[in-house]
N, C-alpha and C positions, 0 to 999 in steps of 0.2 A: 593798731587796728589791722585786721587781716585784709589782704588784697583779694578782691573777687575777680576771677577770670571766667569769661564766658566764651565758649567755643562749641561748634557743632559736634554732635556725638559721632557722626559719620562724615568726616571731612571728604571733600571731593578728591578723587584719585585713589582712595582706599576702597577696595572691594569688600563687600560683605558676603557672608555665606548665603548661597541661594537656598531657598526652601525646597524640600523634597517634593517630588510629584509622583504621579502614578507609575511612571516607567522606572523610577529609582527603587521602588519597593516591589518585591516579588509577591504575587498573589497566587495562592494555591487553592484549588477547589478539592475538598475531600468529602467523603461520606461519613456521617456519624453512625452510631450503632443501629439507628432506625432506617438507614439508607437515605436519609435526607442530605442534600448537598449543602455544605457549609463553606464559607470563604475564610481563609486563614492568611494573614500577612506574615511574610517571612523576612526577617531582618538579620543582618550580619553584625554581631556585637563588636567586632574588631574594626568596623568601618569608621573612617574619620568623621563622617556625617551621620553617625548613628542617632544623635539627638533629634535632628530635623526629620529623619525618617520615622523615628518613634512617634514624634508629635503628629506627623501626617497620618500614620496608621491609627493612632489613638483618636484623632479627630474624625476619621472616617467611621470608626466603631461607635463613637458617641453619636454621630449624625444618624447612623442606622438605628440605634436604640431609640433616639428621639422620634424618628419617623414611625417606628413600630408602636411606641407609646401613644403618639398622636392618633394613630389608626385605632388602637384598642380602647383607649381611655378618653380621648378627646383633648388631652393636654400633653405637651411634649416633656414636661419636667416632672410631673407627679400625678398621682391618681387623684381625681377630684372626688370629694366626699359630698354627697347630696344629703342634706338633713330633711 
């Protein structure tokens, strides 16, 4: 019979990677072809914490899209179809 071993995933004393925050990701404001200001996240692909920074930037982009959908359509996830 196999022996079952139970242990915490993050034992005390071991440090986990910290999540990225706003000051870790460079934010640039550019103008598109119509002259409207847009916000662009700038990441360094060779950074050791690229994954957490990418997750932060993606989360911010999704949150913005959900806010805009909520404003336009009344639902953050999809367009509601009224029959």
